[in-house]
Each structure stands twice: as structure tokens, then as C-alpha cells.
matplotlib code that plots the C-alpha trace (Angstrom):
import matplotlib.pyplot as plt

x = [-32.9, -31.5, -31.0, -31.9, -32.2, -35.6, -37.3, -40.2, -42.4, -43.4, -45.6, -45.0, -45.9, -43.2, -42.9, -40.4, -38.2, -38.0, -35.7, -38.6, -40.0, -36.6, -36.4, -39.8, -38.7, -35.6, -37.7, -40.1, -37.4, -35.4, -35.4, -36.6, -33.0, -32.0, -35.2, -34.4, -30.9, -32.2, -34.7, -32.1, -29.9, -32.9, -33.5, -30.0, -30.3, -33.8, -34.2, -38.0, -38.2, -38.2, -38.7, -41.7, -40.8, -42.8, -43.9, -45.3, -47.3, -48.9, -49.8, -51.3, -54.8, -54.3, -52.5, -55.1, -56.9, -59.9, -57.9, -55.6, -52.5, -50.5, -48.5, -46.4, -45.8, -47.8, -47.3, -47.7, -51.4, -51.6, -48.1, -49.0, -50.5, -47.4, -45.3, -47.0, -46.9, -43.8, -45.9, -44.0, -45.2, -47.4, -45.9, -46.6, -48.6, -52.2, -52.7, -54.8, -58.0, -56.8, -53.5, -53.1, -50.5, -51.1, -49.4, -52.5, -54.6, -54.5, -55.0, -56.8, -59.1, -62.9, -62.5, -59.9, -60.1, -57.2, -55.7, -57.0, -55.5, -52.3, -49.4, -46.8, -43.4, -41.8, -43.6, -43.3, -41.9, -40.3, -38.7, -34.9, -35.1, -36.6, -33.4, -31.0, -28.1, -25.3, -23.0, -23.6, -21.9, -18.7, -18.8, -15.7, -16.2, -15.6, -12.1, -11.7, -9.8, -6.9, -6.5, -6.5, -3.8, -1.8, -1.7, -0.4, 2.2, 3.5, 3.6, 5.4, 8.1, 10.5, 12.5, 10.9, 11.8, 10.0, 7.0, 6.9, 7.1, 4.4, 2.2, 2.5, 1.5, -1.9, -2.8, -2.2, -4.9, -8.1, -11.5, -10.9, -7.6, -5.3, -2.2, -2.9, -0.1, 3.5, 5.8, 9.4, 12.2, 11.7, 7.9, 8.6, 10.9, 8.1, 5.3, 5.7, 5.3, 2.3, 0.6, 0.5, -1.8, -5.4, -7.8, -6.1, -5.7, -5.0, -2.0, -2.5, -1.3, -4.3, -7.5, -5.6, -3.0, -5.7, -7.4, -4.1, -3.2, -6.5, -6.0, -2.5, -3.8, -6.4, -3.6, -5.6, -3.2, -1.8, -0.7, -4.1, -5.9, -3.0, -3.8, -7.5, -6.4, -4.4, -7.5, -10.2, -11.8, -12.6, -13.9, -16.2, -17.6, -18.0, -15.9, -15.2, -14.2, -11.4, -10.2, -10.2, -8.1, -5.6, -5.4, -5.2, -8.2, -11.9, -14.7, -15.8, -12.5, -12.6, -16.2, -15.0, -12.1, -14.5, -16.8, -13.9, -12.8, -16.3, -16.3, -13.3, -13.5, -12.3, -12.7, -10.9, -10.9, -14.7, -14.6, -13.1, -14.6, -18.2, -19.8, -23.2, -25.9, -27.9, -30.9, -34.2, -36.9, -40.4, -42.3, -45.6, -47.1, -49.6, -51.7, -54.5, -57.5, -59.6, -62.3, -59.6, -59.3, -56.0, -55.1, -52.4, -50.9, -47.7, -44.9, -44.7, -41.4, -39.9, -41.4, -39.9, -42.4, -41.4, -43.2, -43.0, -42.2, -44.5, -43.7, -40.0, -40.6, -42.9, -40.4, -37.6, -40.0, -40.8, -37.2, -36.7, -39.5, -37.0, -34.4, -35.4, -32.7, -33.9, -37.5, -36.6, -34.7, -37.7, -40.0, -37.7, -37.2, -40.9, -41.8, -39.2, -40.4, -44.1, -43.2, -41.2, -44.1, -46.4, -43.9, -43.5, -47.3, -47.7, -44.9, -46.5, -49.9, -48.4, -46.6, -49.7, -51.9, -49.5, -48.9, -52.7, -53.2, -50.4, -51.9, -55.3, -53.9, -51.5, -53.8, -53.3, -49.6, -49.9, -52.3, -50.6, -47.0, -44.9, -46.8, -50.0, -48.4, -50.2, -48.5, -48.5, -46.6, -46.1, -48.9, -51.5, -50.9, -50.4, -53.7, -55.5, -54.2, -54.0, -50.3, -47.6, -45.6, -42.4, -43.9, -44.9, -41.4, -39.8, -42.3, -41.5, -37.7, -36.2, -39.6, -40.5, -43.7, -43.7, -46.2, -46.9, -44.9, -41.8, -40.5, -40.6, -39.6, -42.6, -40.7, -40.8, -44.5, -44.0, -43.3, -44.2, -46.7, -46.5, -49.5, -51.6, -53.7, -57.0, -56.0, -55.0, -51.7, -49.3, -46.8, -43.1, -42.5, -45.1, -43.4, -40.0, -41.6, -43.2, -39.9, -38.1, -40.8, -40.5, -36.8, -36.9, -39.3, -37.3, -35.9, -32.1, -32.6, -35.0, -33.5, -35.6, -34.1, -35.3, -37.3, -39.0, -39.8, -41.4, -43.6, -44.7, -45.5, -47.5, -49.6, -50.3, -51.5, -48.3, -47.1, -43.4, -40.3, -37.3, -34.9, -37.3, -37.3, -33.5, -33.5, -35.9, -34.0, -30.7, -32.3, -33.2, -29.8, -30.7, -27.8, -28.2, -29.7, -26.2, -24.7, -27.7, -27.4, -23.7, -24.2, -27.0, -24.9, -22.0, -24.2, -25.6, -22.1, -21.1, -24.1]
y = [101.2, 103.1, 101.7, 104.1, 103.4, 103.5, 102.6, 100.2, 99.2, 95.6, 94.0, 90.4, 88.2, 86.2, 84.3, 86.0, 83.4, 85.2, 83.8, 82.4, 80.6, 79.1, 78.0, 76.4, 74.4, 73.3, 72.2, 70.3, 68.2, 67.5, 64.1, 63.6, 63.7, 66.7, 68.5, 68.0, 69.3, 72.4, 73.1, 72.6, 75.2, 77.6, 77.1, 78.2, 81.3, 82.4, 83.2, 83.3, 79.7, 76.6, 73.0, 71.4, 68.8, 65.7, 67.4, 70.4, 68.0, 66.4, 69.7, 71.4, 70.7, 71.8, 75.1, 76.2, 79.4, 81.0, 83.7, 81.2, 81.7, 78.7, 79.9, 82.2, 79.8, 79.5, 78.1, 81.4, 81.6, 85.4, 85.8, 84.1, 87.2, 89.2, 86.6, 87.4, 91.1, 91.3, 90.0, 86.7, 84.4, 81.5, 78.1, 75.5, 73.5, 73.0, 75.1, 73.7, 75.5, 76.2, 77.7, 75.6, 72.9, 70.2, 67.6, 67.5, 66.1, 62.3, 60.8, 61.0, 58.0, 58.0, 56.5, 58.2, 55.7, 53.4, 52.8, 49.2, 48.2, 50.2, 50.1, 52.9, 51.2, 54.6, 54.9, 52.8, 49.2, 47.0, 48.5, 48.6, 45.9, 43.4, 43.3, 43.7, 41.3, 41.2, 40.2, 43.7, 45.2, 43.3, 43.6, 45.5, 48.6, 48.2, 48.8, 50.8, 49.4, 51.9, 51.1, 47.4, 47.7, 50.1, 47.6, 44.9, 47.3, 48.1, 44.4, 43.4, 46.1, 47.0, 49.5, 53.0, 53.8, 50.7, 51.6, 55.1, 53.8, 51.2, 53.7, 56.0, 53.1, 53.0, 56.3, 54.7, 52.0, 52.5, 51.5, 47.9, 47.6, 47.6, 49.6, 51.4, 54.0, 53.3, 52.1, 53.1, 50.7, 50.8, 50.2, 47.2, 45.8, 45.9, 44.7, 40.9, 41.4, 43.8, 41.2, 38.8, 41.0, 40.3, 40.4, 38.4, 40.3, 43.7, 45.6, 43.7, 45.7, 44.6, 42.5, 39.5, 39.9, 40.2, 37.0, 35.2, 36.0, 34.5, 31.4, 30.9, 31.0, 28.4, 26.3, 26.4, 28.4, 26.4, 27.2, 26.6, 29.0, 31.5, 31.5, 32.3, 35.2, 36.6, 36.7, 38.0, 39.8, 36.5, 35.2, 38.2, 37.5, 33.8, 32.8, 29.4, 27.8, 30.3, 30.0, 26.2, 26.5, 28.8, 26.5, 23.3, 21.7, 21.3, 23.7, 21.9, 22.5, 26.1, 26.4, 24.9, 27.4, 30.2, 29.2, 29.0, 32.5, 33.9, 32.8, 35.0, 38.6, 41.2, 43.9, 42.7, 46.0, 46.0, 43.4, 46.0, 49.2, 49.7, 51.5, 52.7, 51.7, 54.7, 55.4, 55.4, 57.3, 56.8, 60.0, 58.3, 55.3, 52.9, 50.3, 48.0, 47.9, 44.8, 45.9, 45.9, 49.7, 51.5, 54.3, 56.8, 59.1, 61.1, 59.8, 62.5, 61.1, 62.2, 65.7, 68.4, 70.7, 74.2, 76.8, 80.6, 81.9, 84.9, 85.7, 86.1, 88.1, 90.5, 90.9, 91.7, 94.1, 96.0, 96.8, 98.0, 100.6, 103.3, 101.2, 100.9, 98.4, 96.0, 96.5, 95.6, 92.5, 91.4, 91.8, 90.0, 87.0, 86.8, 86.9, 84.2, 82.0, 82.3, 81.5, 78.4, 77.1, 77.6, 76.0, 72.9, 72.5, 72.9, 70.5, 67.9, 68.3, 68.0, 64.8, 63.3, 64.2, 62.7, 59.6, 59.1, 59.3, 56.9, 54.4, 54.8, 54.1, 51.3, 49.5, 46.2, 46.5, 46.6, 43.6, 41.4, 42.7, 43.9, 41.9, 43.9, 47.4, 49.6, 52.1, 55.6, 58.8, 62.1, 63.8, 61.3, 62.1, 65.8, 66.2, 64.2, 66.4, 69.7, 70.1, 70.7, 67.8, 69.4, 69.5, 65.9, 65.0, 66.8, 65.2, 61.6, 61.8, 60.7, 60.3, 56.9, 55.0, 52.3, 49.6, 46.1, 44.7, 46.9, 50.4, 51.9, 55.2, 57.1, 57.3, 53.4, 53.5, 55.4, 53.5, 53.6, 51.2, 48.4, 47.7, 44.6, 42.6, 43.7, 47.4, 47.7, 49.1, 46.9, 48.5, 48.1, 47.0, 44.3, 43.1, 43.0, 40.9, 38.5, 38.1, 37.2, 34.7, 33.0, 32.8, 31.5, 28.7, 27.6, 24.1, 23.3, 21.7, 24.4, 27.9, 30.6, 33.0, 36.5, 35.5, 32.8, 35.3, 37.5, 34.6, 33.7, 37.3, 37.7, 34.7, 36.5, 39.5, 41.6, 43.0, 43.7, 43.8, 41.6, 44.5, 45.7, 42.2, 42.3, 45.8, 44.7, 41.4, 43.3, 45.8, 43.1, 41.4, 38.4, 37.2, 36.1, 32.7, 31.5, 32.3, 30.8, 27.6, 27.4, 27.9, 25.3, 22.8, 23.2, 22.9, 19.6, 18.2, 19.1, 17.3]
z = [-114.7, -111.8, -108.3, -105.5, -101.7, -100.1, -96.8, -96.6, -93.7, -93.2, -90.5, -89.5, -86.6, -84.9, -81.7, -79.3, -77.6, -74.2, -71.6, -69.6, -72.7, -73.4, -69.8, -70.0, -73.1, -71.2, -68.2, -70.4, -72.1, -68.9, -67.3, -63.7, -62.4, -64.5, -63.3, -59.6, -60.2, -62.0, -59.2, -56.5, -58.3, -58.5, -54.7, -54.0, -56.1, -55.1, -51.4, -51.6, -52.8, -50.6, -51.3, -49.7, -47.1, -46.1, -42.9, -44.7, -47.0, -44.0, -42.4, -45.5, -44.5, -40.9, -41.8, -44.4, -43.6, -45.4, -46.9, -48.7, -46.6, -45.4, -42.4, -44.5, -47.3, -50.5, -53.9, -55.5, -56.6, -56.4, -57.8, -61.1, -62.6, -61.8, -63.5, -66.8, -66.6, -68.8, -71.7, -72.2, -74.9, -73.6, -73.1, -75.8, -73.3, -72.3, -69.2, -66.4, -65.5, -62.0, -60.8, -57.8, -57.6, -60.2, -58.0, -55.8, -58.7, -58.2, -61.7, -65.0, -64.4, -63.8, -60.3, -58.2, -55.4, -56.4, -53.0, -52.8, -56.1, -56.3, -54.0, -54.5, -54.6, -53.8, -50.5, -47.4, -47.7, -45.1, -42.2, -41.7, -39.0, -41.4, -43.5, -40.5, -40.3, -37.8, -40.7, -42.2, -39.2, -39.8, -43.6, -44.9, -46.9, -50.6, -51.9, -55.0, -58.0, -57.7, -54.0, -54.6, -57.3, -55.2, -52.3, -54.6, -56.0, -52.5, -51.7, -54.9, -55.1, -52.3, -54.3, -54.0, -57.6, -58.9, -56.7, -58.2, -61.7, -61.1, -59.4, -62.5, -64.7, -62.9, -64.6, -68.0, -67.5, -69.4, -68.2, -69.1, -67.3, -70.3, -71.0, -74.3, -74.1, -75.2, -72.4, -71.7, -70.8, -67.1, -67.4, -69.8, -67.1, -64.5, -66.8, -66.2, -62.5, -62.9, -65.2, -62.3, -60.3, -59.5, -61.3, -64.0, -67.3, -65.8, -67.2, -70.5, -73.6, -75.8, -75.8, -77.1, -74.4, -71.7, -72.8, -73.1, -69.5, -68.3, -70.4, -69.1, -65.5, -66.4, -68.1, -71.4, -73.5, -76.4, -80.0, -81.5, -79.3, -79.7, -83.5, -82.7, -80.4, -83.3, -85.5, -83.1, -86.0, -87.6, -84.3, -84.0, -87.4, -86.6, -89.5, -88.1, -91.4, -92.0, -88.4, -88.8, -91.9, -90.1, -87.1, -89.1, -87.4, -87.8, -87.1, -84.0, -82.3, -83.3, -81.9, -78.6, -78.3, -79.2, -76.4, -74.0, -75.0, -74.5, -70.9, -70.2, -68.9, -71.4, -68.8, -65.8, -64.0, -64.0, -61.2, -58.9, -60.2, -59.0, -61.9, -60.9, -63.3, -64.7, -62.5, -64.3, -62.3, -63.7, -64.2, -64.6, -62.7, -64.3, -62.6, -63.7, -61.4, -60.7, -63.2, -66.0, -66.3, -66.2, -63.8, -64.8, -62.3, -61.7, -59.6, -57.0, -55.8, -59.1, -59.3, -57.2, -55.5, -54.4, -52.4, -52.1, -48.6, -48.5, -44.9, -45.6, -48.8, -47.0, -44.2, -46.8, -48.6, -45.4, -44.8, -48.4, -48.8, -49.5, -51.4, -55.0, -55.8, -53.1, -54.2, -57.8, -56.5, -54.5, -57.5, -59.9, -57.5, -56.6, -60.3, -61.1, -58.2, -59.3, -62.9, -61.8, -59.8, -62.8, -65.2, -63.0, -62.8, -66.6, -67.2, -64.9, -66.6, -70.0, -69.1, -67.6, -70.6, -73.1, -71.0, -70.6, -74.3, -75.0, -72.6, -74.2, -77.6, -76.6, -74.2, -76.0, -75.5, -71.7, -71.8, -74.4, -75.0, -77.9, -80.5, -79.8, -80.1, -82.6, -85.0, -83.6, -84.5, -82.7, -84.7, -83.5, -79.8, -80.5, -82.3, -79.5, -76.6, -78.4, -78.4, -81.0, -82.2, -80.9, -77.4, -77.6, -78.8, -75.8, -73.4, -74.6, -74.5, -71.2, -69.6, -68.3, -67.3, -64.7, -65.7, -64.3, -67.3, -66.8, -67.1, -70.6, -72.1, -73.6, -76.9, -77.0, -78.0, -81.2, -84.4, -88.1, -89.4, -92.0, -94.3, -93.8, -96.3, -94.8, -95.0, -91.3, -90.3, -88.1, -85.8, -86.6, -83.0, -83.5, -86.7, -84.9, -82.1, -84.6, -86.5, -83.2, -82.3, -85.7, -85.4, -81.9, -83.0, -86.0, -86.1, -86.4, -89.8, -91.1, -90.5, -91.9, -94.5, -94.9, -97.9, -95.9, -93.2, -95.8, -96.9, -93.3, -92.5, -95.6, -94.6, -91.3, -93.2, -93.1, -96.4, -95.9, -98.2, -97.7, -97.0, -94.3, -92.7, -92.8, -91.2, -88.4, -87.9, -87.4, -85.0, -82.6, -82.8, -84.8, -87.1, -90.7, -91.6, -92.6, -89.2, -87.4, -89.5, -88.7, -85.0, -84.8, -86.8, -84.4, -81.4, -82.7, -83.3, -79.7, -78.4]

ax = plt.figure().add_subplot(projection="3d")
ax.plot(x, y, z, "-o")
ax.set_aspect("equal")
plt.show()
């Protein structure tokens, strides 16, 4: 058998991941905050794009003309065809039947008149004068953690060298306010003074040291509690019997010391540092009308809307009739702007379609709570709205819906099911909620084990294994039956 080189022809079909398709996928999986940042960056780079202001929204109807122009600005209806001239692969989304802005479509309900039953919390509100207080005018501006500690350093040390060393130690503090790096001789010398600073516990060298400083200030530091601080690992595991043996006392005393330690602040610097909580901006708003139906609509405050300035683009093009480089620049930027408008519209439509289907399937959840959640996987929603599972997955990550019962991530409504006696499938979220309800209702002298929970759930028609119960119990933060029994017994003794 001889080996000889040869040429073969093979025809295959593949999806070309063009740059625009890749950008569409990135836009789809972005959160509301990330999307606004991306659009802001595009506005800086594309001179023919501009963000629609509130004034332009109010004057849309007045400035409309029969030929479709809007005073030099338009959302790019006629540009959409040119955006696809390059033969880009279509987006993995359901395109709307019209090319106008999807943000103008109010909702997916049968009755679009929801003004009487829904008040948009992102519009209007009380005026500034309603919350005006003369005290606010005299309120001092917040002081940062570093500035507060620096002031105390300047007041505590008169020697410039000591001040410089102490100021350098500020950079060694972690987010909790502890010193986790090794100290030299000069820093060790200044440490006792630094540990007297406010808030108490700052400049500690460990968690135990931080808690000890706070206990000393409260005059509650004694040899027994010092032993507990030396074995914080046992305290975290609630091994009260072992701690009692180490301290030479009973479990009730250990429990009292544990409760006292829990009231301390292991992160003293957090009192001064103002850490902004992560902002959750709902992408979809849900309200329930008087007749019991739900209305799902987009949160326009979370969706950026951009316009194409035709007047400016025409003016630039008129000065570049003989300059091919400028003409190519204008075509590229106009094509990019029109594509961005279309991608934003398709992204909004996809989110609304997926959210509407989720609300339809999980209607009982919005009426009765977690215990009524139904099992649902990505494929269920994807088949219903005509999308691919990967698209639904991107849509549900970091996208939130604001409902009367709270704000939920769309991913929250997906869970695997557990078989029931009658053949129906029960959602895993509903099982977790039921386990939590059973544990909350248990009596101090009758703590439910995992096996007992299996029996009770089976009586309610839920067939579930013990290891699954243990997994669900741990996922909602419920300790073992032995730990719960120990805690309840100690609570009864204290009473």
C-alpha cells in the first residue's frame, strides 16, 4: 500500500461568527448597567449616533413628517438594509415584524391600557421639597475611613517619624481593618497606640485579636472567653461540648460566650467605609391588574435608546464627495449605527418574549410564592418562543424582573423537577421552600431528621431521596438536625 498526496473537495455549511454577530451575542448577555456602558462607549466613537433625551421623546409626535424624517434625526429605518449588505449571519433572536423602535411597543398583554393599575416607580415620585430638611444643609459630608484614621494618627503622634510609619501602616490594612502583613520593630512599637483608635478592633493582627480588643473595651475579656477565641474554628462548627471541656465549664456558659462574640463586629473598618451595594436595575416590569391578569413590559429606564443623526451625516457626506476615504468612513459608521439600533431593538424584544413566557409558566409563583413554583428548564422556554437554548440562557443571566413580590433574576425561575406520587413533577425550588417550612414549624423536643423529612414529603406526594433532602437543606442554610437540636436545647436552658 503506497501513500500518495492528493487534493479533495468537500462542501460543508458553517456559521460564520462575524464581528457583528459576536457583538450581538455580547449585547444580549450584558446586564442593564453593562449595556449602558457599552452604548455610551459607542456614542463616543460614532459621530452619527446620539442618545435620545427626554425632550426628544416628548416631541416625537410633533416633529413627525409624512416622509418619515424627524428633524434630522431618525432611528435608522432606511439604514437597516445597508447594515446587512455585508452578508452577516442573522442573529439568534426572533426579529420583529417592523423595523421601528421596539421601545415604543408598550407590553405583551391583551389590554394595553394599564395606566390605572400600574405606577412606574422609575418615573415621577415626590418632589424634592417634600423631603427637604434644614438639618440636611448643616449635615457634614461623610469622612472616608482613611481620612478618619489619618486624623487620629496626627493627633496621637507628635514625632514626624512616628507619623510617617503609622501612615504607612494604613496601606497594610485589609478590607476588614486588620494588619495581615509582617511588622517591623518600629511598627510593633506603635501598634499598641494604633489599636486604641476608633472603631475598636482596627489595626488588629487577626480575627481573634480584633474580637479581643472589642471585648476588652466592654470589660468582658476573661480567661474563659480567651480560650474560646483561641478555638474559633470549633465555635464556627458549634462544637460547644468540646469548647466546654477546654474551658472547664458547661455548655450553657459556652453558649453565652458565643452569643456575646456574635454581637461583635469582625469588620470594624466597614463602619467607616461606605461600600456601595450592587445596584440591581430591573429589565422587565410586572404588574397585576384588577381583573387578575398580569402585564409584562420593558423598563425603559434601563434600556438605552440611540438615534442616527441623518442631518449631520448628510452634511459630512456632502463635503466628502471627492474624498473616498471620508466616504468609506461615513458608510462604515452609518452601517454600524444602524446595526446597533437594530441589535438593541432585537435584544429588547427577545428579553420581553422570554420574560412573558416565564411569567405565563410561573403565574402561580407570583400569586402564591416559592412553594408554587413549577419545574422549568431552558428548553421549555426556548421551544415556546422559538429560540435556541443558548439564547435563552444569555437572556436570563443578569436580567431581572420587578414584581409586586420583589425583584428576581430571570434565572431564578428555572429548576429541575422532582417526581410526585400522582405523576406530576414538583419544582426543586418548591421542595426547598417546603423543607424550610417544615423545619421552621418543628418543636424543640421534636427536631426533624433528614429521614423524617423524607417521610413527611412523601406523605405530601413528593418522592425524594434522603441525600437530595440533605442537599436542598444545605442550599437554604439549614443546619443538621443534631446542630438544631443542640441550639434549641441551649435556648431552653437560657430561658
